[in-house]
N, C-alpha and C positions, 0 to 999 in steps of 0.2 A: 109589580115590584113587591119585594118582601118587606115585612115590618122591620124596623130598626133592631139590630142585634139578633135577628132570626134568619133562618134560611128556608122560609116557606113562601111559595109562590102560587098564584092562580094561573093555571095553564089555559091555553086558547080553547081547549076542548071542554072547559068548564070545571075540570077537576082541580083539586089542590095538591101540590107536590111539596114534600119536605125532604131535605137532604141532611145527612149526618155523617160524621167521620166514623167509619167502621173499622179502620185499621191504618197502618202506615207502611210505606215502602222502606227498603233498606236505607235509602237516603234521608228518611224522616218525613218525606212529603206525605200529605194526607190522602187516604183513599176514601171516596164518598159513596154512599148508598142512598138511593131514593125510596121513599114510600109515598103512597097516594091515598086520597080520601075525598069524600064528597063535600066537606066543609073545612074551614080553617081550624075550628075547634077539634075536629076529629084528627086531623093531621098533627096538630100540636100535641094532643094527648098521646098519639102513637110515637111521636118523636121522644117525648119525655120517657116513655116506657122503654124504647130502644136504647136511649142514651144511658140509662141507669147502669153505672158501673162499667161501661164499655169503653169510654174514652181514656186511653192511656197517655201518659206524658210523652212528650217528644224525647228521643234520645238526646242527651246533651250535645251541643254542636261540636265540641271538641272530644267526644268520646272516642278513645282509641282502644286497641286490643289490650294494652296494659291495664287500663282502668277497668275494662270488662273482666279481665282475669282476676283482678283484685276483688271485684264484687262476687265473682263465682267462687273464689276461695273462701271468702267470708261466710258465704251461705253453706258451704260444705263443712265448715268447722264443726258444727254441732250434729252433723249427720253421719260422719264416718269416724273410725278409730284414729287415734293419734298417728299410728304408723302409716295409715293410708293418706292422712292429711299431709304428713311430711313428704311422702313420695310425690303427691300432686304438686306441692310447693317446689320441690326439687326439679321436677320435669319442666314446670313453668319457667322457673328462673334460669335453668340451664339450656333449654332448647326452644321454648316458645317466645319469650320476650326478646331475646337477641335478634330474632328474625322477623317477628310480627308485631312486637310491642308498640312501635311508633306509628303503625298504620291506623288511620281513622276507620272506625267500624263501618261508616257509610261508604268507604272506598274499597272495602274488602270484597273480593270476587272469588269465584270458584277457580279461576285461572291462577290467581295469586296463591291460593291454597294448594293447587296441583303442583306448581313450581316449588313450593315449600316442601312438599312431600319428597320430591326428587332431590332436593338439596339435602334433606335428612338422610336419604338412602346413599347418597354419594359422599357427603362430607359432614355428616351429622355429629361425629364424635368430637367432644370438646377438646380433646388432646391433639386433634388434627391428624389422626392416623387413619381416617377413612369414614365410611358410612355406618349408620346404625342398622341393627337387624330389622327385618320386616315386622317382627313382634313389637319392638320398641317404637317404631314409627306409628303403628296402629294404636298403641297405648297413648302416645302423644296426641294423635288426631282425635282420639276418643274424648280427651279433655277439651280440645278446641271445639269440637262439634257440640259438646255439652254446654259450653259457654255461649255458643251461638244460639242454641235453643233457649237458653236463659234470656238472652237479649230479645228474642222473638216474643217471649211471654211478658217480659217487663214492659216492652214498648208496643206490644200488639202489632208487630211488623212481620211481613213475610220474609222468611229466611231460607226457604226451601232451595232456591237457586244455589246457595252456598254449599249445599251438600253434594253437588254434582262433581265429586272428586273421586277418582279411581285410586283405591288403596292397594298396596301390594299384598298378594296372597301370603298368608302365614303358614310356613311349613311346620308340620308336626315334628317336635324334637324326639328323636329315637332314644328310648331308655332301655338298656339291656339289663334285665333283672337277673337275680341269682338263680342258677339251676339247682336241682335237688342236691347234687354232690357239694356244691359251693355252700348251700344252706347248712348242710350237715357239718362241713369243715368249720365254718364260721361259728356255729353253735358249740362245737366241741372245743374250739380254741377259747371261747368265752368261759366255758365251765371249768377248763383246766386251771385257769388263773382268775377265778371269779372275783369281780369287784364292782363298784358302783357304775363304772363306765360300761362294763359288760352287761349289767342290768339294763342300761339305757338302750343298748343295741337290741337286746331281746325284746324289750317293750315295743320298739319300732317294728321289729321283724315279725312278731307274733300277735300284735294288736293293731298294727297299721297306724301307729301314732306319728304325728309330725315332729320334727326336731324341737320346735318351740314348745309343743305340748308336753313332750317328755321332760324338758327342763322345768316346766311350770307345775309339775305334779307335786302335791303335798300328801303327807300321810293321811290327812283327813279325807282325801278323795278316795281312799281305799275302804271298801266294806268287806271285811274278812268273813263275816257271817254269811253273806249272800254271794261271796266270790265275785264282787263287782268293783269296777273302778270308774270314776266319773271325771270327765274332761271339763274343767271349769275355767281354765286360763291358759294363756300362752305367753312366752317371753320372746322378745325380739329387740334388736339393737337398731335404733333409728338415728338419723343425722339431724341435729338441731343447730342451725348456723354452721359454725366451723368445728363443732365437736359432735360426738356421738353419745348416746345414752341408752342404757339397758332399761327397758320398761316391761312391766307385767300388765297385760290387758286381756279382755275377753277373747275367746278363740276366734278364728278367722271369720266364721259366719254363725248365724243363729243355730244352724244345723250341726255345727261343730261342737256345741255344748251337748254332750251325749254320755250315756252310761253303757259300759262295755263289760260283758262277762269275762272273767279272768280264768284261764285254765289253772287247775289245781297245782301243777308243777311250777308254773310261773309265780303263783301266789306264795308258794313255799320259799322260793328264791328271794322274793321281796321281803318276806318276814325275817330272813337271815340277816338282811342289811339293816333292819329297823333298830334293833338294840333298844336303847333308852331314848330314842329320838322323840321329841314332842310331836303331837298330832298336827300342830300348825307349822311344822318345819317342812322345808322342801325335801323331797325324797333323795335327789341326787347330791345336793350340797349339804344337807343336814342343818342348814341355817333357817331361822324363822323370818329373816328379812331379805336375804340375798339368794336368788336362785342360781343354778349353774348357768354359766355363760354359754349360749348356743355355739358360738364360734370356737370356744375352747373344746366343747364336746366334739364338734366337727373335726377339729385338728387332731384330737386324740384318736378319733376313729380312723383318720387317714394313716396315722402312725401305727395303729393296731393292724391294719391291713398289710402295711409294709413289713412289719415285724413277723407276720405269720405267712408271708409269701402269697397273700391273696391279691387279686387284681384291684386296682384303684377304682372305687366307685364313690358316688355321693351318698351322704347319709339318707337322703330322700329315696334312694333306690330300695332301701329296706321296706318302705311303705308300699312301693310298687310291687316288690316281691311278695309281700303278704297278700295283696289283692290278686295277683296272678295265681299263687298257690291255692287260694280260696276257690277260684273258678275252675282251675284244673282238677280240683278234688271233687267237683260236681255239685257245689253248693250254689244257692240262688243269688242273683245279682242285687235284688232289693235289699236283702239283709246286709250284704257287703256294703251297699251304699250308705246304710244307716250307721254301720260300724265305723266307716271312714269319715262320717260326718258331712256327706255331700248333700247338696240341695236336690239334685236329681240324678237319675241313673246315667244320663248322657255324660256327665262329668266322670262318673265312676268307670265308664267304659275306657276312658283314656288311661286308666291305671292298670288295665289288664293287657298283658303281653304274652300270649301263648308261646311256649318254647317249641323248638323244632321237634323234640321228642314227643311232646303232647300232640302236635299236628300229625306226626307219623302214626301215633297210636290211634288217633281218630280216623285217619285215612284207611288204616288196616281194618278197623272195626266196621266202617260203612261200605267198604268195597266187597262186593260179592260177585265172583266170576265162576262160571261153570268149570268143572274139572276137565283138564285137557288129557285125553286118552292117547 
């Protein structure tokens, strides 16, 4: 018999056995592990050592997915940018809580999550017009799985069975970049009626900048002596409750904070726009406090394409076009990755879309056939 309050027994074979809680199952029930020794004192000392810091609290009896998501969100608040946090909160409120919020965590199963995935794919849109895209579903499930992992760590329980869910394959979105002739036409149209908007298009097309990065540029980011420009911030519009707000924040990732060499011609065009602007003013707006609105720039770009008979493309296509032109010109991928502000080359590869003419030129160059007499 064990001593009162302890779980140490003397076995029939003469050894002493001690048991301790080494973890918990998804339903909160304890998982026990045994250790053995030659004496009571030895086993007790081993138990004290093993127990140190290992016994986690039981999940609250009424813990449901909603409460877990609230905990997950609160812990993410200080780890991510405001725009990321607002996106997480929106996905949780719009798509996760309506379907899973009331389910007890102890009752959650891979089968429930699998059915949830299918529901999102078929009827996931909140306006009732059909299902969400594979990419959107995977983004939502990424949040769900992250919250489940958090529960596993908080309560030292096994959650691996909950990950036995088949997610839909995400199809790569095709982006048709500008060809050489389109690049030349767009550039010519910009220079014929040069203004601050045209400067924005050239910055994206020739430096590979993102829309928010272009809007967030200040004159102080420009080093005219060294012909350099530094990306220090980005602008984006986020939804907070029932309203939206334009915010200025650090770039997308740590690697996105970068310094890029500026071609001489591009720098000359920039200086034509500066005039008497203060160093701490935004390049596109001329204001010291209010950057250019990204969606305004995007709308102006759409109208510019229409006015000049160019095909309708997204502003981000300019960044992809820069990456593609870089590689087709024979320059290295590592340097391109740093200029684009990517963490790794794998991401950069998604921005390169060889044109049919480039493929044709390469095929002609590598094909060697004997002359036919």
